[in-house]
C-alpha angles and dihedrals in degrees: 000000000000125000093253093053092047091049092049091049090050091050092048092049091047092054095042093052098038123113123234095266091047090053092052090050091048089053091053092047092051094046090050091048092049092050092047090051091045090054091050091048090049091053090048090050091242093141099169092053090045092052091049093052094045090050091048091051091048090051091053092048089049091052090050090049094047091050093059114116102213093186097053096028097054116176094355091057091047091050092049090048090054092048093049090049090049093049091048093049092044093051094046093048092041091052092050092047093042088237111160092190087073089064092046093048093047092048090050093051092046091049091053091049091047091051091050091052090047089054091050090049092048091051090046091051091048091051092048091050090051090053092048092050091047091050091049091050092048090048091049092047090051091049093049092046092053 
């Protein structure tokens, strides 16, 4: 099996086995990567490749926006919705005006959001580990007491 096939299989397995928070983080990482590549393509005058990467990033941002649960998410969901709309508008206008700061600003916002989700995931993982350890200790205490 060639390197490309192995890499694609790894990516597919990663996505298929990822938790919800992991998927959100993967979306941010991919959107950031696409915008970074789009900026590079723009500077290299590779406009077709730039357009493809911008569209891919916009598609990811749209998926994040469509996945928001406004009812359960409350104010946080509304704030994220506003940010996603802002990023989309900023990228579209920046692309038309050939304004590279639109890419930089969007990448910056997405990075901050990604870091926030990573913090939430880390805290969630820590909490899950604490529950597992507590359950193990309780189980061990029950076994010893018996």
